[in-house]
C-alpha positions in Angstrom: 55.1 12.9 114.9 55.9 9.2 114.0 54.2 7.1 111.5 53.1 3.5 110.7 52.2 1.6 107.2 50.0 -1.0 107.8 50.7 -3.4 105.2 47.3 -5.7 104.2 48.8 -9.3 104.2 46.9 -10.4 101.1 48.4 -12.9 99.1 49.4 -11.4 95.4 49.2 -13.5 92.3 52.7 -12.5 90.7 55.0 -13.1 93.3 54.8 -14.0 97.0 55.9 -11.1 98.6 55.1 -8.5 96.0 53.0 -6.2 98.3 55.1 -7.0 101.2 58.2 -5.4 99.1 55.9 -2.7 97.9 54.8 -1.4 101.4 58.3 -2.1 102.7 59.8 0.9 99.7 56.8 3.0 101.0 57.6 3.1 104.7 61.2 3.5 103.8 61.0 6.4 101.2 58.3 8.1 103.6 60.5 7.9 106.7 57.8 6.1 108.4 58.6 4.3 112.0 57.3 1.0 111.6 55.6 -1.9 109.2 52.4 -3.4 110.7 50.5 -6.8 109.3 46.9 -7.7 110.5 46.2 -10.8 112.3 42.8 -12.0 110.5 41.8 -15.8 108.9 40.0 -14.1 106.2 39.1 -10.6 105.1 36.9 -7.7 106.3 35.4 -6.9 102.7 32.8 -9.9 101.7 34.4 -12.3 99.4 31.4 -12.3 97.2 32.2 -8.6 96.2 36.0 -9.5 95.5 35.3 -9.2 91.5 36.7 -7.1 89.2 33.6 -5.0 88.2 33.9 -4.1 91.9 37.5 -3.5 92.8 40.5 -3.6 90.4 42.6 -4.6 93.1 40.9 -8.5 92.6 42.9 -8.6 89.4 46.3 -8.6 91.3 45.1 -10.3 94.5 42.5 -12.9 93.4 41.1 -14.2 96.8 40.3 -11.4 99.5 40.5 -14.3 102.2 43.9 -15.4 101.3 45.8 -13.6 104.2 49.4 -14.4 105.4 49.6 -15.9 108.7 51.4 -12.5 110.7 53.8 -13.8 113.1 55.4 -16.0 110.1 55.3 -13.2 107.6 56.7 -10.8 110.4 59.7 -12.9 110.1 60.0 -13.3 107.1 60.1 -9.5 106.9 62.8 -9.2 110.3 65.3 -11.2 107.5 65.0 -8.7 105.1 64.7 -5.4 108.0 68.4 -4.4 108.1 67.7 -1.1 106.1 65.8 0.6 106.6 65.4 -1.1 110.5 61.9 -0.4 110.7 59.9 -1.4 114.1 57.4 -4.5 112.9 54.1 -5.0 114.5 51.2 -6.9 114.5 48.0 -4.8 114.1 46.3 -6.6 116.4 46.8 -10.0 117.0 43.8 -12.1 118.8 43.9 -13.0 122.3 41.1 -15.5 122.3 42.0 -17.5 118.9 45.7 -17.6 120.1 46.7 -19.3 123.4 48.8 -16.2 125.0 51.9 -18.4 125.9 52.3 -18.7 121.9 51.6 -15.1 121.5 54.1 -14.6 124.5 56.4 -16.8 122.8 56.1 -15.2 119.3 56.6 -11.8 119.9 59.2 -12.2 122.5 61.2 -14.4 119.4 60.5 -11.5 117.1 62.0 -9.2 119.7 65.4 -11.0 119.6 65.2 -11.6 116.0 64.8 -7.9 115.4 67.4 -6.5 117.9 64.3 -4.9 120.1 62.2 -3.8 117.0 59.0 -5.8 117.7 55.5 -4.5 118.7 52.7 -6.9 119.9 49.6 -5.2 119.1 46.8 -7.2 120.7 43.2 -7.0 121.5 40.0 -9.0 121.9 39.7 -10.4 118.3 36.3 -10.5 116.1 34.0 -12.8 116.0 34.8 -13.4 112.1 37.9 -15.1 113.1 36.8 -17.4 116.1 33.2 -18.1 115.5 33.5 -20.0 112.4 36.6 -21.8 113.4 35.3 -23.3 116.5 36.2 -20.9 119.2 34.3 -19.6 121.8 33.5 -16.1 121.4 31.4 -15.7 124.9 33.3 -13.1 127.1 36.0 -11.8 124.5 37.0 -9.0 127.3 37.3 -10.9 130.1 39.7 -13.6 128.2 41.4 -10.5 126.9 42.3 -9.5 130.5 43.4 -12.9 131.5 45.6 -13.3 128.1 47.2 -10.0 129.0 47.8 -11.1 132.6 49.2 -14.4 131.3 51.4 -12.6 129.1 53.2 -10.2 131.6 53.5 -13.6 133.9 55.5 -15.5 131.9 57.5 -12.3 130.4 58.5 -11.6 133.8 59.1 -15.2 135.3 62.7 -15.1 134.6 62.5 -18.9 133.3 61.0 -19.8 136.8 57.9 -21.9 136.3 54.8 -20.2 137.5 51.0 -21.3 138.5 48.2 -18.9 138.0 44.5 -19.2 138.7 42.2 -17.9 135.5 38.8 -19.2 133.7 40.6 -19.2 130.7 44.5 -19.6 130.8 45.4 -21.2 134.0 49.3 -22.1 134.0 50.4 -24.8 136.3 54.2 -24.9 136.5 54.8 -23.5 133.3 57.9 -21.8 132.1 59.0 -19.4 129.7 62.6 -18.9 129.7 62.9 -16.8 126.3 65.3 -14.0 127.4 64.6 -10.5 126.9 66.6 -7.9 124.6 68.7 -6.1 126.7 66.4 -6.3 129.5 63.3 -5.4 127.5 60.2 -7.1 126.3 57.9 -5.9 123.0 56.0 -2.7 123.6 52.2 -3.7 123.9 49.8 -1.5 122.0 46.1 -2.5 122.8 43.3 -2.1 120.5 40.8 -0.6 122.8 37.3 0.6 122.5 34.7 0.3 125.1 35.2 1.5 128.7 36.2 -1.6 130.2 39.2 -2.0 127.8 39.9 1.9 127.8 41.0 0.9 131.3 42.7 -2.2 130.7 44.8 0.0 128.4 45.4 2.7 130.9 46.6 0.0 133.1 48.9 -2.2 131.5 49.6 -0.7 127.7 52.5 0.7 126.4 50.7 2.3 123.4 46.5 3.0 123.0 45.8 1.7 119.4 42.1 2.2 118.5 40.9 1.9 115.0 37.4 2.9 112.9 35.1 5.8 113.0 36.3 7.8 116.3 35.8 11.2 115.7 38.5 13.4 116.8 36.9 14.8 119.8 35.8 11.0 120.8 39.1 10.4 120.6 40.2 13.0 122.9 37.5 11.9 125.3 38.5 8.7 124.9 42.2 9.4 125.7 41.7 11.4 128.6 39.8 7.9 129.9 43.1 6.2 129.3 45.2 8.5 130.9 43.0 8.6 134.3 43.3 5.0 134.3 46.8 5.2 134.1 47.1 7.6 136.9 44.9 5.5 139.0 47.3 2.5 138.6 50.3 4.8 139.5 51.2 5.1 136.0 52.9 8.1 134.0 49.9 8.7 131.6 52.7 10.6 129.3 54.6 7.3 128.6 51.4 5.6 126.8 51.7 6.5 122.9 48.3 7.6 121.8 47.9 6.0 118.4 45.5 5.2 116.1 45.0 3.3 112.7 43.3 4.8 109.7 42.1 3.5 106.7 43.3 6.0 104.1 41.8 6.7 100.6 43.7 9.7 99.1 43.1 10.8 95.8 44.9 12.8 93.0 42.2 15.2 92.4 38.2 15.8 93.4 37.3 13.7 90.5 39.1 10.7 91.9 37.6 11.3 95.2 34.1 11.5 94.5 34.7 8.0 92.2 36.0 6.3 95.2 33.4 7.1 97.3 30.9 5.9 94.8 32.6 2.4 94.9 30.7 -0.5 96.4 33.7 -1.6 98.2 34.1 1.5 100.1 30.3 1.1 101.1 30.6 -2.3 101.9 33.7 -1.3 104.2 31.5 1.0 106.1 29.6 -2.1 107.8 32.8 -2.6 110.3 31.1 0.7 111.4 29.0 0.8 114.3 25.5 1.4 114.3 26.0 4.1 116.7 28.2 5.8 114.1 25.6 4.8 111.7 22.9 6.9 113.4 24.9 9.9 113.7 24.6 10.3 109.9 20.6 9.4 109.9 20.7 5.7 109.0 20.2 2.6 110.5 23.0 -0.1 110.2 21.7 -2.8 107.9 23.0 -5.3 110.3 20.6 -4.0 113.1 20.1 -1.1 115.6 22.5 -2.7 118.4 25.4 -3.9 115.6 28.9 -3.2 117.3 30.7 -3.1 113.8 33.5 -4.9 112.9 34.2 -7.1 115.9 30.7 -8.8 115.3 30.7 -8.7 111.4 30.6 -12.0 109.7 31.5 -10.7 106.1 32.0 -14.6 104.7 28.3 -15.0 105.6 27.0 -11.8 103.0 26.3 -12.7 99.5 26.3 -10.1 96.2 22.7 -9.4 96.1 23.0 -8.8 100.1 26.1 -6.5 100.0 24.7 -4.3 97.4 21.5 -3.7 99.0 23.3 -2.6 102.0 25.4 -0.2 99.8 22.5 1.3 98.8 21.8 2.6 102.5 25.1 4.1 103.1 25.3 7.7 103.6 28.7 9.6 101.6 29.0 11.6 105.1 29.2 7.9 107.0 32.0 7.1 104.7 34.2 10.4 105.0 33.8 9.7 109.0 35.1 5.9 108.6 37.6 6.9 105.9 40.2 9.4 105.6 39.2 10.4 102.3 40.3 13.2 100.1 43.4 14.7 98.3 46.4 14.4 100.5 46.0 18.3 101.8 42.7 17.4 102.7 43.7 14.0 104.9 46.6 16.1 106.4 44.1 18.7 107.6 42.0 16.4 109.0 44.8 14.3 110.6 46.1 17.7 112.1 42.6 17.5 113.8 43.3 14.1 115.3 46.7 15.8 116.5 45.1 18.5 118.4 43.1 16.1 120.3 46.4 14.0 121.3 47.1 11.6 118.7 51.1 11.4 118.3 51.2 7.7 116.4 49.2 7.2 113.1 49.3 3.9 111.7 47.9 4.2 108.0 46.4 1.4 105.4 46.1 2.6 101.7 42.6 1.8 101.8 42.3 3.3 97.9 44.0 0.4 96.5 41.0 -2.0 97.3 38.5 0.3 96.2 39.3 1.4 92.7 37.5 0.4 89.9 40.4 1.4 87.3 43.6 -0.4 87.7 45.6 2.7 86.7 44.0 4.2 89.9 44.7 1.4 92.2 48.4 1.5 91.0 48.8 5.1 90.9 46.7 5.2 94.5 50.6 4.5 96.3 51.8 8.0 95.2 49.1 9.9 97.0 49.3 7.5 100.0 53.4 8.5 100.2 52.0 12.0 99.8 49.8 11.7 103.0 52.6 9.9 104.7 55.4 12.8 103.9 53.1 15.1 104.9 52.9 14.3 108.2 56.5 14.5 109.4 55.8 18.3 109.1 52.6 18.2 111.4 
């Protein structure tokens, strides 16, 4: 089982690349295969809650919405990746906010500079990174499908001018002449969740890369749908890497785990789960019975009083589904269930570093996180 480490890309106080250096060290020390950056203009936690009284991490990173642009930052990391030569991925970039020709150029550039170690994670995006900035948020899946077709067309053009009709991204004698690295383009990891997106992953993805609140049995059923779509398209289902992104809250002992489960930060983060997931735990999502979750969340619109009232409604059982929370041994037991349902490549984020109330626990959270990453090698 290979593993990846997801870096938050939040800008720290002390040095611009401090968190990058920490994440790179963790990945290298635990034998991880890849290092990832998210693609967001702002954070998923409401900025109104980013205060030291709610999270000690606010002392290290004063602005939760101050997030590095991923392709620029990945170029910076690529220049410092001679040892341990990690694969570098964006998890995941937005197919609507970015013109797909620009995404194709960025990924192909990184692939050359890393000598074939780039991964293009891509998905439809989220409302919070589009609508507030004047980007059309209608038909995100249709836009995604057209973006993927555009990227593939440009990568396969061999430098010849190509034209292609599209409701979203038409090409008119467009040229793309960045060469592949030894005949290869970056792997495409798709953040797919709904039925239409799962079919798209089966037809086009090198890896299926979902995030958030899918139980192991749900993951297995959706993986079967991806594999079925691959077979229907004449592809080998085994050629698609079954991956997943997990927010990890690993505690050194039971008291530390229980303390995390009681934090407002952890409960606020659970707003990213869909109303369907909330209903499984006997609760209605505070944003409505039809709320789709992270894709439609607008955290920048939630003030402190509103988030506090929402946090009071969060069942603890929901937190245990949304997060991988527990001691390292308990988390590894849970990941073994995902493995038994087909998952082969977990990408982990140290979410505990964002929810602890004491700075000492925030700093020590990396130790428990590393134990989880090391333990995955034995699964």
